[in-house]
VMD Tcl script that draws the C-alpha trace (Angstrom):
set ca {
  {0.00 0.00 0.00}
  {1.36 3.37 -0.99}
  {1.52 5.89 1.83}
  {2.06 8.97 -0.25}
  {2.30 10.01 -3.86}
  {4.13 13.22 -4.68}
  {3.76 15.05 -7.97}
  {6.74 17.27 -8.56}
  {6.63 20.23 -10.89}
  {9.42 22.38 -12.22}
  {12.31 20.55 -10.60}
  {15.77 21.70 -11.59}
  {18.47 19.10 -12.01}
  {21.98 20.50 -12.33}
  {24.50 18.35 -14.19}
  {28.22 19.12 -14.02}
  {30.69 18.87 -16.88}
  {32.45 16.14 -14.88}
  {29.24 14.04 -14.82}
  {28.84 14.33 -18.60}
  {32.52 13.48 -19.01}
  {32.12 10.34 -16.86}
  {29.11 9.28 -18.94}
  {31.05 9.76 -22.16}
  {34.02 7.77 -20.86}
  {31.81 4.95 -19.55}
  {29.89 4.63 -22.80}
  {32.57 5.29 -25.40}
  {36.08 5.19 -23.95}
  {35.51 2.01 -21.95}
  {38.24 -0.18 -23.46}
  {41.09 -1.20 -21.13}
  {43.34 1.45 -22.70}
  {40.55 4.13 -22.48}
  {40.76 4.75 -26.23}
  {38.23 4.74 -29.04}
  {39.66 3.42 -32.29}
  {38.37 4.86 -35.55}
  {40.76 2.70 -37.56}
  {42.78 -0.29 -36.44}
  {43.22 -1.39 -32.83}
  {45.93 -1.47 -30.18}
  {47.82 -4.16 -32.14}
  {47.66 -2.43 -35.54}
  {50.71 -0.89 -37.18}
  {48.53 1.88 -38.65}
  {45.72 3.32 -36.53}
  {43.58 6.31 -35.59}
  {42.29 6.64 -32.06}
  {40.82 9.24 -29.75}
  {41.33 9.54 -26.01}
  {41.47 12.05 -23.14}
  {37.97 13.46 -23.70}
  {37.11 16.46 -21.54}
  {33.80 18.28 -21.31}
  {33.22 21.97 -20.62}
  {30.52 24.57 -21.19}
  {30.77 27.60 -23.43}
  {27.90 29.99 -24.13}
  {24.83 27.78 -24.76}
  {26.85 24.73 -25.85}
  {28.52 21.68 -24.35}
  {32.10 21.40 -25.67}
  {33.97 18.10 -25.94}
  {37.73 18.30 -26.39}
  {39.56 15.14 -27.53}
  {43.13 14.13 -28.26}
  {43.69 12.31 -31.52}
  {46.57 9.98 -32.26}
  {47.29 8.41 -35.60}
  {49.76 6.58 -37.78}
  {48.45 6.96 -41.32}
  {49.94 4.92 -44.13}
  {50.42 1.28 -45.05}
  {51.34 -1.59 -42.78}
  {54.56 -3.26 -43.94}
  {56.10 -6.11 -41.91}
  {54.29 -5.00 -38.77}
  {55.32 -1.34 -39.09}
  {53.32 1.59 -40.41}
  {55.00 3.27 -43.33}
  {53.51 6.73 -43.30}
  {53.11 9.74 -41.08}
  {52.02 10.15 -37.50}
  {49.83 12.90 -36.07}
  {49.01 13.75 -32.48}
  {46.60 16.65 -32.35}
  {43.44 17.97 -30.74}
  {39.86 18.40 -31.93}
  {36.77 20.01 -30.44}
  {33.07 19.48 -31.06}
  {30.23 21.38 -29.42}
  {26.59 20.37 -29.07}
  {23.35 21.90 -27.87}
  {21.48 20.00 -25.14}
  {18.03 18.72 -26.11}
  {15.19 17.27 -24.01}
  {14.25 13.76 -25.15}
  {11.44 12.43 -22.94}
  {13.20 11.05 -19.84}
  {16.64 11.71 -21.31}
  {19.15 14.48 -21.73}
  {20.22 14.36 -25.36}
  {22.30 16.51 -27.69}
  {21.86 17.97 -31.18}
  {23.45 20.39 -33.62}
  {26.96 18.95 -33.36}
  {29.47 21.43 -34.71}
  {33.17 20.71 -35.13}
  {34.84 23.79 -33.67}
  {38.46 22.71 -34.10}
  {39.71 20.37 -36.78}
  {42.97 18.43 -36.61}
  {44.43 20.13 -39.70}
  {44.97 16.86 -41.58}
  {42.43 16.17 -44.36}
  {42.60 12.36 -44.14}
  {42.36 12.37 -40.36}
  {39.50 14.89 -40.39}
  {37.69 12.74 -42.97}
  {37.62 9.92 -40.39}
  {37.09 12.14 -37.38}
  {34.25 14.44 -38.42}
  {31.50 11.76 -38.67}
  {32.58 10.43 -35.26}
  {32.47 13.89 -33.69}
  {29.15 14.85 -35.26}
  {27.21 11.61 -34.65}
  {28.82 8.96 -32.44}
  {30.19 11.23 -29.73}
  {26.95 13.20 -29.03}
  {24.91 9.96 -29.00}
  {27.33 8.52 -26.42}
  {26.81 11.45 -24.06}
  {23.05 10.88 -23.78}
  {21.86 10.46 -20.17}
  {18.60 8.85 -19.10}
  {17.73 11.03 -16.11}
  {14.90 8.72 -14.99}
  {17.23 5.70 -14.83}
  {19.77 7.69 -12.80}
  {17.13 8.86 -10.33}
  {15.59 5.39 -10.03}
  {19.03 3.94 -9.28}
  {19.67 6.63 -6.66}
  {16.30 5.99 -5.01}
  {16.64 2.18 -5.08}
  {18.35 2.15 -1.68}
  {16.12 4.77 -0.07}
  {14.69 2.22 2.41}
  {18.20 1.61 3.81}
  {18.88 5.29 4.44}
  {15.40 6.67 5.26}
  {13.26 3.69 6.26}
  {10.90 4.41 3.34}
  {10.79 3.00 -0.17}
  {10.84 6.04 -2.44}
  {10.32 5.33 -6.13}
  {10.10 7.44 -9.26}
  {6.86 6.89 -11.18}
  {7.40 9.27 -14.07}
  {9.80 11.90 -15.32}
  {9.61 14.33 -18.22}
  {12.54 16.52 -19.26}
  {11.22 19.83 -20.60}
  {14.21 22.00 -21.33}
  {17.89 22.53 -20.66}
  {20.09 25.56 -20.36}
  {23.87 25.75 -20.20}
  {24.99 28.08 -17.43}
  {28.57 28.94 -16.49}
  {29.49 25.63 -14.90}
  {26.35 23.46 -15.11}
  {23.75 22.06 -17.43}
  {20.45 23.04 -15.79}
  {17.64 20.63 -16.64}
  {13.98 21.59 -16.07}
  {11.77 18.56 -15.47}
  {8.48 17.32 -14.02}
  {8.00 14.02 -12.28}
  {6.12 12.01 -9.72}
  {7.35 9.89 -6.80}
  {5.62 7.50 -4.47}
  {6.58 6.55 -0.94}
  {5.81 3.17 0.68}
}
mol new
graphics top color blue
foreach p $ca { graphics top sphere $p radius 0.5 }
foreach p [lrange $ca 0 end-1] q [lrange $ca 1 end] { graphics top cylinder $p $q radius 0.2 }
display resetview
C-alpha cells in the first residue's frame, strides 16, 4: 500500500561537466586502454584513435575536447610506413530534451585536426557517435539513486514518471527543467 504520492513540478536538475565526461568515458572510452579506435586497434601498425575526452561549457553549448593519435599509411612487416599525427579536436553540441533523457543535437566541429585524411575519419565520429554517447537517461539515474532509499530513510521512495522539458547551459552546469512524480511506501 502506498503511503504517499508526490507530484513534482518544475524541478531543476543541475549536471556538471564532470558528470557528462564520466558518462562519455563509460559509454565510449571504456576499453582497457581508455581509447576509441576509428581505424585499427591497439595491435595495428597503422591506426587512428581518440582519447582524453574532456567536457566543458561555453555559451549555450557543451564542448567536448579530444586528443587524436594516428599513424596513417600502409602496414609493412608490422610497421606503419607513413606519417604520425598527435593533435586535438573540439566538437560542441546543444542539449536537447528527449522524454526522460538528456540528449544533444546540432553537433558542430569547432576545431579540426588540420589533416584532411584524419578529419575525414574524425568528423562523422564527432558529429554523430560522440553526441549519441553522451546521452543520459535522467529517470534511470534517479531510479538507481532511489533504489536504496529504504536503507537510508526507512521508506521506499520510487520514481513513477519523469519528463525533461528544457535545458540551459549556465557557467558551470547544465540546468535541466523537469516534471515528475514519486511515491513513498
